[in-house]
MMTF fields as JSON, N, C-alpha, C and O atoms, coordinates in Angstrom:
{
  "mmtfVersion": "1.0.0",
  "mmtfProducer": "UNKNOWN",
  "numBonds": 239,
  "numAtoms": 240,
  "numGroups": 60,
  "numChains": 1,
  "numModels": 1,
  "chainsPerModel": [1],
  "groupsPerChain": [60],
  "chainIdList": ["A"],
  "bondAtomList": [4, 2, 8, 6, 12, 10, 16, 14, 20, 18, 24, 22, 28, 26, 32, 30, 36, 34, 40, 38, 44, 42, 48, 46, 52, 50, 56, 54, 60, 58, 64, 62, 68, 66, 72, 70, 76, 74, 80, 78, 84, 82, 88, 86, 92, 90, 96, 94, 100, 98, 104, 102, 108, 106, 112, 110, 116, 114, 120, 118, 124, 122, 128, 126, 132, 130, 136, 134, 140, 138, 144, 142, 148, 146, 152, 150, 156, 154, 160, 158, 164, 162, 168, 166, 172, 170, 176, 174, 180, 178, 184, 182, 188, 186, 192, 190, 196, 194, 200, 198, 204, 202, 208, 206, 212, 210, 216, 214, 220, 218, 224, 222, 228, 226, 232, 230, 236, 234],
  "bondOrderList": [1, 1, 1, 1, 1, 1, 1, 1, 1, 1, 1, 1, 1, 1, 1, 1, 1, 1, 1, 1, 1, 1, 1, 1, 1, 1, 1, 1, 1, 1, 1, 1, 1, 1, 1, 1, 1, 1, 1, 1, 1, 1, 1, 1, 1, 1, 1, 1, 1, 1, 1, 1, 1, 1, 1, 1, 1, 1, 1],
  "groupList": [{"groupName": "UNK", "atomNameList": ["N", "CA", "C", "O"], "elementList": ["N", "C", "C", "O"], "formalChargeList": [0, 0, 0, 0], "bondAtomList": [1, 0, 2, 1, 3, 2], "bondOrderList": [1, 1, 2], "singleLetterCode": "X", "chemCompType": "L-PEPTIDE LINKING"}],
  "groupTypeList": [0, 0, 0, 0, 0, 0, 0, 0, 0, 0, 0, 0, 0, 0, 0, 0, 0, 0, 0, 0, 0, 0, 0, 0, 0, 0, 0, 0, 0, 0, 0, 0, 0, 0, 0, 0, 0, 0, 0, 0, 0, 0, 0, 0, 0, 0, 0, 0, 0, 0, 0, 0, 0, 0, 0, 0, 0, 0, 0, 0],
  "groupIdList": [1, 2, 3, 4, 5, 6, 7, 8, 9, 10, 11, 12, 13, 14, 15, 16, 17, 18, 19, 20, 21, 22, 23, 24, 25, 26, 27, 28, 29, 30, 31, 32, 33, 34, 35, 36, 37, 38, 39, 40, 41, 42, 43, 44, 45, 46, 47, 48, 49, 50, 51, 52, 53, 54, 55, 56, 57, 58, 59, 60],
  "secStructList": [7, 7, 3, 3, 3, 3, 3, 3, 7, 1, 7, 7, 6, 6, 7, 7, 2, 2, 2, 2, 2, 2, 2, 2, 2, 2, 6, 7, 7, 1, 6, 6, 7, 3, 3, 3, 3, 3, 7, 7, 2, 2, 2, 2, 2, 2, 2, 2, 2, 1, 6, 6, 6, 3, 3, 3, 3, 3, 3, 7],
  "xCoordList": [43.03, 42.339, 42.953, 44.157, 42.127, 42.608, 42.74, 42.066, 43.612, 43.791, 42.995, 42.86, 42.464, 41.742, 42.299, 42.756, 42.254, 42.66, 41.383, 40.58, 41.196, 39.999, 40.391, 41.31, 39.698, 39.995, 38.737, 37.672, 38.858, 37.74, 37.56, 38.479, 36.399, 36.155, 35.174, 35.168, 34.351, 33.343, 33.51, 34.076, 33.017, 33.119, 32.169, 31.16, 32.498, 31.655, 30.638, 29.855, 30.642, 29.681, 28.272, 27.993, 27.408, 26.028, 25.798, 24.661, 26.841, 26.701, 26.346, 26.644, 25.719, 25.32, 26.49, 27.602, 26.209, 27.226, 27.813, 29.019, 26.971, 27.436, 28.444, 29.458, 28.166, 29.088, 30.403, 31.472, 30.333, 31.546, 32.428, 33.643, 31.827, 32.596, 33.179, 34.279, 32.466, 32.974, 34.188, 35.176, 34.118, 35.254, 36.455, 37.585, 36.217, 37.296, 37.931, 39.154, 37.117, 37.651, 38.398, 39.253, 38.082, 38.835, 40.207, 41.09, 40.396, 41.677, 41.747, 42.838, 40.612, 40.575, 40.285, 39.425, 41.008, 40.844, 40.434, 39.501, 41.109, 40.851, 40.409, 40.618, 39.804, 39.419, 40.69, 41.719, 40.608, 41.696, 42.735, 43.786, 42.482, 43.379, 43.023, 41.863, 44.034, 43.838, 44.453, 45.418, 43.877, 44.437, 44.308, 43.419, 45.204, 45.119, 44.808, 45.462, 43.811, 43.368, 43.104, 42.831, 43.191, 42.794, 41.269, 40.648, 40.673, 39.223, 38.725, 39.093, 37.888, 37.257, 35.809, 35.345, 35.113, 33.695, 33.385, 32.433, 34.174, 33.905, 34.184, 33.478, 35.212, 35.524, 34.433, 34.09, 33.891, 32.806, 31.589, 30.912, 31.304, 30.191, 30.413, 29.488, 31.642, 31.958, 31.819, 31.283, 32.304, 32.252, 30.819, 30.518, 29.94, 28.551, 27.876, 26.953, 28.319, 27.755, 28.188, 27.393, 29.44, 29.992, 30.316, 31.173, 29.656, 29.98, 29.736, 30.33, 28.884, 28.613, 29.668, 29.654, 30.593, 31.622, 33.015, 33.902, 33.226, 34.566, 34.621, 33.592, 35.84, 36.071, 36.943, 37.803, 36.707, 37.381, 38.041, 37.407, 39.34, 40.087, 40.785, 41.254, 40.857, 41.631, 43.098, 43.472, 43.941, 45.386, 45.999, 45.61, 46.943, 47.628, 48.639, 49.3],
  "yCoordList": [20.525, 20.766, 19.904, 19.651, 19.469, 18.643, 19.48, 20.496, 19.036, 19.71, 18.972, 17.749, 19.734, 19.14, 19.683, 20.824, 18.843, 19.242, 19.425, 18.5, 20.63, 20.972, 21.111, 21.86, 20.392, 20.398, 20.776, 20.202, 21.745, 22.149, 21.113, 20.893, 20.473, 19.393, 19.76, 19.11, 20.775, 21.135, 22.586, 23.389, 22.915, 24.267, 25.218, 24.791, 26.489, 27.503, 28.087, 28.96, 27.616, 28.101, 27.741, 26.585, 28.714, 28.491, 28.555, 28.408, 28.77, 28.856, 30.285, 31.239, 30.412, 31.716, 32.504, 31.995, 33.752, 34.668, 34.17, 34.278, 33.628, 33.173, 32.026, 32.005, 31.08, 29.954, 30.429, 29.982, 31.33, 31.85, 32.588, 32.394, 33.423, 34.179, 33.263, 33.512, 32.221, 31.275, 30.522, 30.35, 30.074, 29.39, 30.327, 29.912, 31.576, 32.56, 32.785, 32.883, 32.867, 33.107, 31.887, 32.025, 30.699, 29.504, 29.471, 28.738, 30.253, 30.299, 29.379, 29.096, 28.908, 28.02, 28.828, 29.709, 28.528, 29.304, 28.451, 28.803, 27.346, 26.5, 25.113, 24.733, 24.37, 22.996, 22.2, 22.373, 21.347, 20.52, 21.309, 20.759, 22.577, 23.297, 22.893, 22.617, 22.862, 22.394, 23.353, 24.055, 23.371, 24.114, 23.238, 22.39, 23.454, 22.778, 23.82, 24.861, 23.541, 24.473, 23.738, 22.537, 24.483, 23.972, 23.997, 24.994, 22.918, 22.807, 23.518, 23.152, 24.534, 25.234, 25.537, 25.117, 26.245, 26.494, 27.286, 26.97, 28.317, 29.139, 28.378, 28.556, 27.531, 26.729, 25.684, 25.408, 25.107, 24.141, 24.797, 24.177, 26.042, 26.768, 27.021, 26.879, 27.399, 27.62, 26.326, 26.327, 25.226, 23.953, 23.455, 22.764, 23.787, 23.362, 24.084, 23.541, 25.298, 26.059, 25.463, 25.419, 25.002, 24.559, 23.067, 22.636, 22.282, 20.852, 20.109, 19.052, 20.621, 19.962, 20.279, 19.69, 21.209, 21.617, 21.12, 21.106, 20.712, 20.386, 18.961, 18.352, 18.442, 17.198, 17.548, 18.426, 16.845, 17.154, 15.877, 14.826, 15.987, 14.858, 15.298, 16.432, 14.412, 14.716, 14.496, 13.555, 15.367, 15.282, 15.071, 15.722, 14.176, 13.913, 14.965, 14.894],
  "zCoordList": [-0.154, -1.405, -2.501, -2.509, -3.402, -4.498, -5.761, -5.928, -6.637, -7.92, -8.975, -8.929, -9.935, -11.05, -12.35, -12.424, -13.372, -14.716, -15.522, -15.646, -16.073, -16.825, -18.291, -18.622, -19.166, -20.6, -21.359, -21.133, -22.262, -23.107, -24.205, -24.994, -24.276, -25.222, -26.329, -27.375, -26.13, -27.122, -27.529, -26.787, -28.708, -29.248, -28.519, -27.958, -28.533, -27.914, -28.894, -28.522, -30.135, -31.122, -30.654, -30.338, -30.614, -30.211, -28.716, -28.267, -27.933, -26.483, -26.076, -26.794, -24.941, -24.439, -23.871, -23.727, -23.555, -23.037, -21.716, -21.494, -20.844, -19.532, -19.663, -18.965, -20.552, -20.757, -21.354, -20.937, -22.327, -22.962, -21.956, -21.937, -21.131, -20.137, -19.068, -18.576, -18.707, -17.71, -18.245, -17.532, -19.5, -20.118, -20.193, -19.933, -20.543, -20.626, -19.253, -19.147, -18.207, -16.86, -16.316, -15.44, -16.828, -16.441, -17.102, -16.656, -18.157, -18.839, -20.039, -20.535, -20.514, -21.667, -22.922, -22.911, -24.02, -25.239, -26.423, -27.144, -26.634, -27.801, -27.347, -26.195, -28.25, -27.951, -27.633, -28.286, -26.647, -26.115, -25.332, -25.003, -25.02, -24.115, -22.684, -22.379, -21.809, -20.445, -19.444, -19.746, -18.239, -17.117, -15.878, -15.791, -14.924, -13.634, -12.579, -12.514, -11.753, -10.727, -9.423, -9.41, -8.326, -7.016, -6.952, -7.319, -6.492, -6.417, -5.161, -4.045, -5.349, -4.234, -4.61, -5.67, -3.773, -3.99, -5.236, -5.95, -5.513, -6.688, -7.977, -8.97, -7.967, -9.146, -9.395, -10.544, -8.331, -8.485, -9.124, -9.944, -8.758, -9.358, -10.835, -11.636, -11.208, -12.617, -13.417, -14.525, -12.846, -13.55, -13.712, -14.685, -12.787, -12.934, -14.093, -14.7, -14.41, -15.527, -16.861, -17.801, -16.96, -18.246, -18.266, -19.038, -17.443, -17.355, -18.655, -18.868, -19.531, -20.813, -21.866, -22.946, -21.566, -22.518, -22.156, -23.011, -20.911, -20.43, -19.893, -19.598, -19.771, -19.039, -17.845, -17.92, -16.741, -15.484, -14.974, -14.891, -14.628, -14.087, -12.81, -12.718, -11.828, -10.636, -10.908, -11.608, -10.351, -10.506, -9.138, -8.169, -9.058, -7.776, -7.46, -6.424]
}
């Protein structure tokens, strides 16, 4: 499995409940906050919901 770095790049103002809860479950709180996670099926599903709000980078 590969690791990815997820960074919140856009504000949650005006976003729906599903996007807000997904960002919260990823562990992101403020703009430019980042987390590193193992990429698996459930994480890919979460990222597809909020792909317009975050940036994703692979980490070695």
